[in-house]
C-alpha positions in Angstrom: 24.9 -45.7 -27.3 21.4 -44.5 -25.7 18.2 -44.4 -28.3 18.1 -40.8 -28.3 21.4 -40.6 -29.5 20.7 -43.5 -32.0 17.9 -41.4 -33.8 19.9 -38.4 -33.9 22.7 -40.1 -35.5 20.0 -41.6 -38.4 18.2 -38.1 -39.5 21.5 -37.1 -40.8 24.1 -38.8 -42.9 27.0 -40.4 -40.5 30.0 -38.4 -39.6 33.5 -39.6 -40.7 35.4 -41.7 -37.9 38.8 -40.8 -37.2 40.9 -41.9 -34.0 40.3 -38.5 -32.5 37.4 -37.7 -30.4 37.7 -34.3 -30.4 39.0 -31.3 -33.0 39.0 -28.1 -32.3 40.3 -25.7 -35.1 41.2 -21.9 -34.7 38.4 -21.2 -31.9 38.1 -18.0 -30.5 35.6 -16.2 -28.4 34.8 -12.6 -27.1 33.1 -10.9 -24.3 32.6 -7.5 -25.5 36.3 -6.0 -25.6 37.8 -8.9 -24.2 39.0 -11.7 -26.5 38.5 -14.4 -24.1 40.0 -17.0 -26.7 41.9 -16.0 -29.4 42.5 -18.5 -32.1 43.6 -22.0 -30.4 43.3 -25.7 -32.1 43.9 -29.1 -30.2 42.9 -32.3 -30.8 41.5 -35.7 -28.2 42.5 -38.9 -29.8 40.6 -42.1 -28.3 42.0 -42.9 -24.6 43.5 -39.8 -24.7 43.3 -37.9 -21.0 44.4 -34.5 -22.0 45.0 -31.5 -19.6 43.9 -28.0 -19.9 45.9 -25.8 -17.8 46.4 -22.0 -17.2 45.6 -19.6 -14.9 42.5 -17.6 -13.6 41.3 -16.0 -16.5 43.3 -17.8 -19.4 40.1 -18.9 -21.1 39.8 -22.5 -20.0 36.1 -22.0 -19.2 35.2 -20.4 -22.2 36.6 -23.0 -24.1 35.5 -26.1 -22.4 31.8 -24.0 -22.6 32.4 -24.2 -26.3 33.3 -28.0 -26.4 30.0 -28.9 -24.8 27.7 -26.7 -26.7 26.8 -24.5 -24.3 28.3 -21.2 -25.7 28.6 -20.8 -29.4 32.2 -19.7 -30.9 32.6 -16.6 -32.5 34.8 -18.6 -35.4 36.4 -21.6 -35.7 35.2 -25.3 -35.8 34.5 -28.1 -33.2 34.2 -31.7 -34.1 33.1 -34.8 -31.8 33.9 -37.5 -33.1 33.5 -36.2 -36.7 30.2 -34.3 -35.5 29.9 -30.5 -35.9 30.2 -28.7 -32.0 27.4 -25.9 -31.8 24.7 -25.2 -29.0 22.4 -26.6 -31.1 23.5 -29.9 -32.4 22.0 -32.8 -30.1 23.6 -35.6 -31.6 27.5 -34.1 -31.1 25.9 -33.3 -27.7 25.1 -36.9 -26.7 28.8 -37.6 -27.5 30.1 -35.5 -24.2 29.6 -36.5 -20.8 30.1 -33.1 -19.2 31.4 -33.1 -15.3 30.8 -28.9 -14.0 33.1 -27.9 -11.0 29.5 -27.6 -9.2 27.7 -30.9 -8.1 24.4 -31.5 -9.9 22.4 -34.3 -8.3 19.0 -34.6 -5.9 19.9 -35.0 -2.4 16.8 -36.7 -1.3 17.5 -39.6 -4.0 20.3 -42.4 -3.4 23.0 -42.7 -5.0 21.4 -45.4 -7.9 17.8 -43.6 -7.8 20.0 -40.7 -9.6 21.4 -42.9 -11.7 18.2 -44.1 -13.2 16.7 -41.1 -13.1 20.0 -39.3 -15.9 19.7 -42.8 -17.6 15.8 -42.1 -18.8 16.7 -38.7 -19.4 18.9 -40.4 -22.4 16.1 -43.0 -22.7 18.2 -45.9 -22.3 15.9 -49.0 -21.1 15.6 -50.4 -17.9 17.5 -53.4 -18.7 20.5 -51.8 -20.3 20.2 -48.9 -17.5 20.8 -51.7 -14.5 24.1 -52.7 -16.4 25.5 -49.2 -17.1 24.3 -47.8 -13.4 26.2 -51.2 -11.8 29.3 -50.5 -14.3 29.9 -46.5 -13.2 28.7 -47.5 -9.8 32.3 -49.3 -9.8 34.1 -47.2 -11.7 33.9 -44.6 -9.4 33.8 -46.6 -6.3 31.0 -46.0 -4.8 28.7 -49.9 -5.3 28.7 -50.4 -1.5 27.0 -46.5 -0.9 24.7 -46.8 -4.1 21.7 -47.4 -1.5 22.0 -44.4 0.9 20.2 -41.2 -0.3 23.4 -38.2 -1.4 22.3 -35.4 1.3 24.5 -38.3 3.7 27.5 -38.2 0.9 30.4 -36.6 1.6 31.7 -33.9 -0.7 33.9 -36.3 -2.4 31.5 -38.8 -2.7 29.1 -36.3 -4.2 31.8 -35.1 -7.1 32.3 -39.1 -7.8 28.4 -39.9 -8.2 28.8 -36.5 -10.7 31.3 -38.4 -12.8 29.2 -41.4 -12.3 26.0 -39.4 -13.9 28.4 -37.9 -17.0 29.7 -41.9 -17.9 26.3 -43.2 -17.7 25.6 -43.0 -21.8 28.9 -44.3 -22.3 30.0 -40.6 -24.0 32.8 -41.0 -26.7 34.4 -37.4 -25.0 34.6 -37.0 -20.7 34.9 -33.4 -19.7 36.1 -33.1 -16.5 36.4 -29.4 -14.8 38.2 -29.4 -11.9 36.6 -32.5 -10.5 38.3 -32.8 -7.1 38.4 -29.1 -6.0 37.2 -28.7 -2.2 37.4 -32.3 -1.4 39.1 -34.8 0.9 42.8 -36.6 0.2 40.9 -39.9 0.1 38.4 -39.0 -2.2 40.6 -37.4 -4.6 42.7 -40.2 -4.3 39.5 -42.1 -5.4 38.9 -39.9 -8.2 41.9 -39.9 -10.0 41.6 -43.6 -9.8 38.5 -43.5 -11.6 39.8 -41.1 -14.3 42.6 -43.4 -15.0 40.7 -46.5 -15.6 38.8 -44.6 -18.4 40.9 -44.1 -20.7 41.7 -47.7 -20.7 38.1 -48.0 -22.2 39.2 -45.7 -25.1 37.6 -42.8 -24.1 38.9 -39.4 -24.6 38.9 -37.1 -21.6 39.4 -33.5 -21.6 40.9 -32.3 -18.1 41.1 -29.3 -16.4 42.9 -28.5 -12.2 44.7 -26.7 -10.3 46.5 -29.3 -9.0 49.9 -29.6 -11.4 50.5 -33.3 -9.6 47.2 -34.3 -11.2 48.1 -33.2 -14.9 51.0 -35.4 -14.2 49.6 -38.1 -13.0 46.7 -38.6 -15.2 47.6 -36.2 -18.6 49.1 -38.1 -21.8 49.1 -34.4 -23.5 48.9 -31.1 -21.6 47.9 -27.7 -22.8 49.3 -24.5 -21.1 46.7 -21.8 -21.9 47.4 -18.0 -21.1 45.4 -14.3 -21.9 43.4 -16.7 -24.1 46.1 -18.3 -26.3 47.6 -22.0 -26.4 51.5 -21.2 -25.5 52.5 -25.0 -25.1 51.3 -28.3 -25.5 53.0 -31.7 -25.5 53.6 -34.5 -23.1 54.7 -33.9 -20.1 58.2 -35.0 -20.4 58.4 -33.0 -23.7 57.3 -29.6 -22.1 60.2 -30.7 -19.2 62.7 -30.8 -21.8 62.2 -27.2 -23.3 63.5 -25.9 -20.4 67.1 -27.3 -20.6 69.2 -26.3 -17.5 66.7 -24.5 -15.5 66.4 -24.7 -12.2 63.3 -24.0 -9.6 63.9 -22.3 -6.3 61.2 -22.1 -4.2 61.2 -19.5 -0.7 59.0 -19.3 1.7 59.1 -15.6 3.7 57.6 -13.9 6.6 57.0 -10.5 5.5 56.4 -9.3 1.6 56.5 -12.2 -0.7 54.2 -9.9 -3.7 57.6 -7.3 -3.3 60.0 -9.6 -3.5 58.7 -11.3 -5.9 58.6 -7.9 -7.9 62.5 -7.3 -6.9 63.3 -10.4 -7.9 62.3 -10.3 -11.3 64.0 -7.1 -12.1 67.1 -9.5 -11.8 68.6 -10.7 -14.9 69.6 -14.4 -13.9 65.4 -15.3 -13.1 63.7 -16.6 -15.8 60.2 -16.7 -14.2 59.0 -15.4 -10.6 55.4 -16.2 -8.9 54.5 -14.7 -5.5 51.1 -16.2 -4.0 50.7 -16.4 0.3 54.0 -17.0 1.9 55.5 -18.3 -1.2 57.8 -17.1 -3.9 59.1 -19.6 -7.0 62.1 -18.6 -9.0 63.5 -20.0 -12.1 67.3 -20.0 -12.9 69.7 -21.5 -14.9 71.9 -22.1 -12.3 70.4 -22.4 -8.8 73.8 -23.5 -6.8 75.4 -19.6 -8.1 72.2 -18.0 -8.0 70.9 -18.8 -4.8 72.9 -16.2 -2.4 71.3 -12.8 -5.1 68.2 -14.9 -4.9 68.3 -14.8 -1.1 70.0 -11.7 -0.7 67.1 -9.7 -2.5 64.2 -11.6 -1.1 65.6 -10.7 2.9 65.3 -7.4 2.1 61.4 -7.9 2.0 61.5 -10.4 4.9 62.3 -13.0 7.1 63.4 -16.2 4.7 62.2 -19.3 6.2 62.8 -22.2 3.9 64.6 -22.1 0.4 64.4 -25.5 -1.9 66.1 -25.5 -5.1 64.5 -28.6 -7.4 64.8 -30.2 -10.9 62.7 -28.4 -13.6 58.9 -30.3 -13.4 55.5 -29.3 -14.7 55.4 -26.6 -12.4 58.5 -24.8 -13.5 57.8 -25.0 -17.2 54.2 -23.1 -16.2 55.8 -20.6 -14.2 58.4 -19.9 -17.0 55.5 -19.8 -19.9 53.0 -17.4 -17.9 55.1 -15.8 -14.9 52.5 -17.8 -12.6 51.8 -20.5 -10.3 48.9 -22.9 -11.8 46.9 -21.8 -8.1 48.0 -18.5 -8.4 
C-alpha cells in the first residue's frame, strides 16, 4: 500500500473489511429530466471479474463515473472495500485503479518512465516503485519494450501501458472501461490475457466492453443494463439458461436491414429482433419451423445473402432483454 493511502486511512476509523471490494446500493443519477441511472444495486467480490454490459445510452459510463468518485450520486451508496465513495473520498479513491477509454500517457517518456512518474504521484518510495514497475510491466507483457518512448508504441501497446498505470499502486478494485477499443487482434488478446491474470491475485475487476466474446471469456458474473436499470445479472451460464429453448437466427441482407428488422418484430414468433449494418438478428423458440417465415419477411426488404441458426449464448440473452445487439 502506498504512503498516501496509509496516512489517509490512519486519519479515520478503520473500515469494515468484507469479501466485497465494491457494493453499490440503489444508485441513482439524473441529468436534468433524463434518469441516466435508476436505482441499481450490485457487488463485486475479491478475485472476481464483473462485466457491466449495455447498449449505448444504457448508463454504464455514469455508473463508472460514480464508482470512481468522479461524479456524485443523487441517491444511494457506494462502498469500496468498506469505504464510502464520493467525489471527496480520497481514501476510497486510493483503493481504485481506473483505466479510461482514452489513453492518458506522456508520449515523450519511455514506458518505464511513465510508470515511475505515476508511482511518484501515489508517493510510492523509489525502492518499492522499482519492484512495482517491473511487476506491472510483466503483467501487461511490455517488459521488453519498457525502455522505448511511448510515441513509438502501437495503439494496443499504449492501452496495455495504460492498464499498467492503473495497477501501479496495487488497487483493490480495477475499473476497465472498454480497454480493447480500436486495437489490433494481437494486442487485444494480450490485454485479455493480462486481465485474466488479475483475478488470480485477489483483485476485483469492473469490466465494460462492446465485445460479447470478451465478457464470456473474462467475466465471472455479468450485469446487463438498459435505460438506466439492471435488467439481468448472473454468470454467463445462468443468464443463458433463462432463455430455455430459444434459438438465434442471424441473416445477412443486401437491401434494407432496418426495414426487415421492423417487419420481423411484428411477427408473433419472434422474441427479439435487432438490425445493424447488413445483419439482422432474430430470437425464436424453434428455428427450424420459424426459418421459412423469417426468410420470407426478410426477403421482402432485400436479398438474403446468408442465414445461420445458433444455440443461445450471451449475445442472444442481450438481444432478448434489450432488443438490441451489444454494438448497436
